[in-house]
Structure formats: C-alpha cells, structure tokens
N, C-alpha and C positions, 0 to 999 in steps of 0.2 A: 656794378650795375646788376640788377636782378634779371634773370632770364628764365625763371621757373616755368612760366606758361609755355614758352617755346620748348623748353625741355620736356614738359609733360606731353606736348603734341608729338615730339619726336619719339618719345617712349611708346606711346600708344600705337603709332604707325609702324615703327620699326619692329615691334613685337608681333605684328600681324603679317609681315612679309613671308611669302611662301618659300621654303627651302627647296633646293634642287633635289632630284630623286636620290642621288648617291649620298646625300647627307642624312637621309632618313634611315639608312641601314649601316651596320658596321662595315668597315672597308673590306673585311674578309668576304662579306656577302657580295659587295660590288665587284670583287676580284673574280670569284668563281661561280656565283649563283645569280646571274642576272635573270630577272623575270623574262618570260617569253616575249613580252611586248618590246623589251629592249634589244632582243636578239633579232627580231624581224627586220628585214630591209625597210628603210624609211622611204616615204614618198618624196618625189622631187620637191614638192612644196615644203615639206618639213625640213629637208636639207637646206633649202634656200633660207628658211626662217632661222636656222641655227648658225649662219655665217657670222663670225665674230670679227670685230675690228678693234680688239682690246690691247694690241701691242703698240708700244710707242713707235712713232714714225720718224722722229728726229734722229739723226745719226750721232748726235752728241751723247756720250756715255752718261749714265746716271751718276757715276762716280767721276765727277769732273768739276773744275773750278767754275765753269760756265753754269752748271746746274746749281751750285752753291749760291752764285750771284743771283740767279733767277729766283731762288727760294728766299733769299734775303729781301729782295724786292717784294715778293708776295707777302712776307711777314709785315712789311711796312704798309702795304695796301690794306691788309686786314686789320692792322692796328688803327688805321684811320676809320674803317667801317665800325669797329667796336667803339671807338671814342665818340663817334657820332650817334651811337644808340643801337647799332646792330641792324638787323633786318627784321621784317615782320613775320609773325607766325601765320601760316595758312591753316585755318581751322577745318574741322570735318574730316571725313574719310571717303567721301564720294569722289569718284574720278572726275577730272576736268579734262576736256578734250576739245579739239578744233570745232568751231562754230557754236560752242556752248555759250549761253547767256548765264553767267554765273557771277554772283557778287564777289567771289574770291579772285576773279581775274585781275582786278586792279592790284591786289596784294601780290599775286604771282608776278605781275609785271615789275613791281618795285623790287621784289626779292631777286629776280634775275638781273635787273639793271644794276643792283648794288654789287653782286658778285661777278658781273662782267659778261654774262651770257647774252645780254641785250645791249651791249656797249655801242654807243653811237646812235641808238634809236631815238627819234623825236619823242618828246613827252606828251604829245597831243592825246594819246590814248591812255595816259597814266591812270585816269579814273574811269575808263570805259569797262564794260562788262563783256565785250565780245572777244572770244579766243580766236584771233586771226592767224594768218599764215606766218607772220613775223614772230609772233609769240610761240607758235609751234616750233619754229626753227630754233628759238632760244631754249625751249624745253629739251630739244634734241641735243643741243650743245651741252646743256647741264647734265643730261644723262650720260653722255659720252665722257665728260670730265669726272663723273662720279662712278664710273664702272657699272652703270645700270643698262638694262635693255633699252636700246634707242628706238622708241616708238613715237615720240612726240606727244604722248598722252601722259597726263599727270596721274599715275596710278598710285597705289598705296606705298610701294617702295620708293617712288620718286618723292611723294609727300614726306616720307620719313627723312630722306636726305635733305630736302629743302628746309625742314624744320629743325635741323641740328643748329644750335645757336652759333652766331658768329664768334662768340667768346671761346666756344669749344673748338671751332675750326682754327682759330688763331693759336690756341695752345697746341693743337696737333701740328701745325706748321712749324712751330718752334721746336718741338720734340724731334721732328724729322730733319730740320736744319742741322741740329747737333749730330744726328746719325750720319748725315752726308759729310759733315766736317770730319767726323771720326774716320770714315772710310777714306777720305782724301788725305788724312794725316799719315796713313800708312804708305809705304813705298809704292809709288805709282809705276807699275810695270808696263813694258811696251806691249804686252800681250797677256790677256787674262779673260776669265769668265766670271760674270756676276749673276747670281740668281736672286731676284727680289721675291721673297715668299708672299708678301702682301699683295702683289700684283700678278702673281702666278706667271712670271715672265723671266726669261733668261736672255742675257745679251753677251755676245762674244765680241771682244774688243781687241783691236790691233792698231797700234800707232795712233791712239787716242780717237779712234773712230769705230763706231759699232758696225761690224760687218755682217752679223746675223742676229736675229731675234727668234726665240722659240717660246711657245706656250709650255708651261710646266704644271704638274700636279704636285702639291706639297702636303705636309703633314696636317692631320686633323687637329683641332684645337686641343684635344687631350693627348696628342702625340705630335708635338710641334716639330717642324723643321727648325733646327737651331741656327743661331747666328754663328758662323764659323769661317775661319780662314784656313784653307788647306792647299794641297798641291796635287794635281792630277798626275799620277805616275804610270798608269797602265790602262789599257783597254782590254776587257775580257769578253771575247766572243763566245757564244753558247755557254754562258755561265751556269754553274749550280746556284740554287738559292738556298742559303743556309738560314733557315727560319729563325729569327731572333727569339730569344727565350720569352720576351714579353708577348710576342705574337702567338707563340706556341701555347702559353698559359692562358692568355685572355681570349684567344680566338680559335686556334686549331683544336686543342684538346676538348673544349666544350662542344665543338662540332662533331668530334669523333664519338661523343656520348650518344649522339643522335644518329650518326651515320658511320658505323665502323668501317665500311668499305670506301670511305672517302679518300684515304691515303693512296690506295691503288688507283682510283679514278684520276687523281691528280699527279700520279707518279712521284709521290713523296715517300722517301725511305726513312725508317727509324733506325738510329744508330745509338750506340752506348758510349758514354764517356766523353766523346768529342765528335766533331763533324767528320772526322776521318776514322772513327772507331768502327768496330765490327757491326754489321747489320743484324737486326733481330726481326723475327717474324711478327709483324704488326697484328696479324689475326689471332695470335696467341696471347695478346695483352688484354687484361681486364682494365679498361680505361677508368672505371669507377673506383677501383680499389688499389691500383698499382702506384708505386712511387715513381713519378715521372721526372723527378728532379735531375736525374742523370741521363735522361734520354735527350737526343738531339734529332732534329728533323731536317732532311735535305732533299730538295726537289731536283729531279733530273733536268738537264738542259732540254730545250725544245720550245716549240711555240706555246705550250701550255705554261711555261715557267713564268712565275710572277715578275721576274726581272726582264722578261722578253728575251731578246737575242743578243744584247750587249749590256755590259756593266762598265761604268766609268769609275775606275778605282782612284780614290782620293783619301788615303789614310788620315783619320782624325780621331780625337778623343770621344766623339759622339757616335762613331760607327755609322755615319750616314754617307750616302754616295748618290750618284745620278745613274739612271738606267732607262732602258726601253720598257715597254709594257704591252701585254696583249690586249689591254682594254683601251683601244684607241678612241672609242666613242666618248670617253670621259673628257677628252680635250674639247668637246663641243659645249661643255658646261661653262658658264660665265664665272662661277665661283668653283675653284678646283682644289679644295683642301680635303683630300680623300685618303692620303697615304698614312703609313705608320711613322713618317719622319723623313724618309728618303725622297728624292726628287725624280719624278718620271718626266721624260722630255719628249715632246712631240717632234717628229721628223728627226729622231735622234741620230740617224746614220749620216745625215748631212753635217751635224755637229761633230760627230766622230771623225769625219774626214777633215773638217777644219782643225780639230785638235791635232791630228796626226800629219798634217800636210807637209811638215818639214822633216818627217821621218823617211828613211830610204824606202823607195817603192810606193810612197803614198802621195806623190806630187800630182797625180792625175785623178779627176773625179771618177767615181764608180768603184774605187778600190774596196770599200766596205761591202758592196754588193758582191764583188768577186769572192771575198772571204765567206760571205753567207752562202754563196752557191756551192762551196765545197762541203758544207754541212759538218765541218770539222772544227773543234774547239781551237781557239787561238788566243794567246795572251801576248799582246804587243806592249812591251815595256818601252816607255818614251825616253829617248835620249835628250829631249828638251822638255822636262816636266813643266806643267802649266799651272799657274796660280788660279785658284777659284775662291770666290767669296759667296757665302750665303748671307744675305742681308734682309732687313725688314724695314721697308720704306713705305709708309702709308699715305704720304702726301709729298708732292713736289710741284715745281713750276717749269713749264716749257719755255724755250727762248722766245716763242711767239706771244708770251704773256698769259697763256692758259694756266690756270691753277687746277691741279688734279688731285683728287682724293680717292683712296681705296679703303675697303673695309678693314677695320682693325680686328682681323680674325682671331688674333691671339691675345687681345685686350692688353697690349703692351704700352699704349700711348699715355696711360695715366690720366686720361681726361675725366674718368669717373671720379677720381679724387678731387680734381679741380671743381667739378660740379658739386660734390658733396660739401666743399668748403666755401662755396659761393654764398653771398649774402641772401639769407632766406628768412621768412617770417617764422618765429618760434612755433606757432600753432600748426605749421605745415607738417611737423613730424620729421622722420628720417628722410634724407634725400632720396628721390626715386632712382632706381637702377635703369640704366639705358645702355645702348651700344651704338657704335658708329656703323654697324652692319646695314647696308642698304637693302 
C-alpha cells in the first residue's frame, strides 16, 4: 500500500521541530560554557514546567518475557491497522487545540482511535469539528506514549509523530521485538542494570523486578552510546577524567586555539606519552604549530570534573562507562543525547549504593555520602561484579496495552530503507528523507 502522502506530511512537520538548547552546541560547549541564562536560577513556574514523567512506571523489566509477549501483541494489532488501510494523514502545520473548530478534528479523532489513545470512546463525534476535553485527553495520552511534551495541544512536533505512517510504525515494532528477543536470549541474571539509550533511561533489576529507574544522558548521534554487554567491577570516587583522544582533537584543542588559559581554568593537565606521563607546561605550547599526537589531557578530581564525583567502571571494548556529571540541569531536557558516548546518570549516588549494597560496609543508605564527605579518592572494587547492558529500544508495549515509541536518535531502525522501497509512482523521483524524531 502506498503511504507517500502521509510520509511527506511527517517529513515536513518533523523537519520543523525545534531542538533543545544543548543540541544546538557541541557537547563541550554544554559542559563548560553555559550561557548566562542557563546558569541563572530558574523561576518556580519554569521549574514546574520542566517536571518530566518520562520514566517507565511498571516494575516489569524491559528485558523480560512479559515485555516480549506484549510487543508481539502490539505487532499483531498494528498489522491489522495496516491491513485495513492505516490511519489518515492530518494536513497542515497550524496548531490544533481545545475548543478549536477545525476541519481536521475529525481526522485527529480517527487517528487516535485507531492507535488506541481514544479507545472505548463513542463514535458520535467522529465527524465533528469541536476539539473537546475527551479529545484533549487522547492527545495527552498520545504525547506521553511518544515521548513528547504533554500539553494536550497538537503542535508541530505532535503532528509530525501523528503523521508517521502505520506501515513505518509496524516495521519499527518488528525491529524492536527482535532486539528484545536478542536481549532475552542471553543469560538472564538475578541482578543487573540495563540502559536504554533510545529512551534515556536506566533500570536496576533484581529478582526480575525493577527496583530503581534513573534518567540518563547518552551519546550524540555522531558519538553514539554503543550497544554493549559488560560487567561493573569498581566504583571510582573523585575520579580523574582522562580526556579521550577524539574529544581532545575535536573539541579541546580547537578550544585552546581561542582560549589558551582554558586548561588552567578547568584544572586540566597536559601530559606526555600517557595519562601517567610527565606533566608539561601548557603555557609553553604553541597549539597552532605543535605536534599534539603524543600529548594527553587529564582533568583533576573535583566538582568541576566532567565525570562529576563518581565513575562506574565497566571495562569494555568501546571504552564507555557510567558516571556523575556537574551539569545536572541537562536531565531536565526531554531528549538527552549530549555526551561523547558515555552515560551520565541522574541521582547517581543512589544507584551507586544499590550497586554496592552487598559489599562489606555498604548495607546502609548514605554510605556514598559518607565517602564524599571525606573528600578523599576511593576505588571500591566489587566482590560481586554486576552485569550491565547498553541497549537501543525505540518501541515497546506495556502490560496495560499501551504501545510506546521513542525517537530513533541513531537512525538504527532501518525504516528509511523500508520507506524508500515502498510502492511509489515513478514520477515522484527519489524517496523523501525523513526521521522518527518527534
């Protein structure tokens, strides 16, 4: 079945969605050089407006047979929708909101009824033009299910998500069903951590039950957080930050060309040969003409450190790990792909205590704060190493029947290829480019 008109509508609307402030600048800028407006205390009204409810609430782990079963049912539901012709496209770019008399309201009603956000509502208003309270509630449910700002108004980002064709969503569900099956096929440990980069979320699982969830910051699209299985072996309090060569070459050294005093400001030392090599005087280096290939950069521990006050050590071939961050305000963003590949964890010290709770002396809450109060570096090697999974799940289904989608921030779902190979008129030319980003 053709769905080019719906596709073009999604393309136009998705391309006009406004990115968050941190995506407009390199991550290095967001780490050390926040504009004054971002550093100023926020009003209480602004703080209330930023409250997010984007974490899963069900205690069932994402990596579970129950979630696989729920996603299989979602695939069947969407197959029926596609077989019956999909859902309508909602044209235009003008916002639709409560009490509007808009000819598109009937289309909006049918669109949400098909995907389940208006499930059980009578059809008496199916062809009405009034945006009433029931429809507003349906829009809110749709926005929550798609990781959008929950306003009840059909803004441009919501229109973009509404106009993604049912065929594309079905393909996305199938791709993610296989990802969940692959995760479940591995040994299912009694205790582990799973990070879902696509939903910017971490869940700590014990005895097949989610005990904690945390918001996380993951890698930017050009420096992706990889899919990896590793083991947490240590907790490093007051860590050094050994600046990765890619970050040094792409971000730090270009910064030094503009601000030679930047290293001293951020307590970053220049070393030769290795991260444990002899220190050299940074002020004596001509950053425009020197060979920097043998230089290494290491930031001193402390509140200014890019890793914050704790690093969760999980050796792996990608060199990624989890850690604290001094940029706590970035967790207020709905889309959180700001890092160079590692994962920053909100409320990381509660996670650290959960990781270490079976270690000697770590069975009581507040142990992490005691360590921080000393101001002294501590490396806690775990006697019970903990498995950790970095995954990429952009769609799943909850046990209550809700079907959830998140942005394909790394373009891994392959839906663009499906769109390009769809039945199209020859005179249309090349298939349009589009993204699932809401």
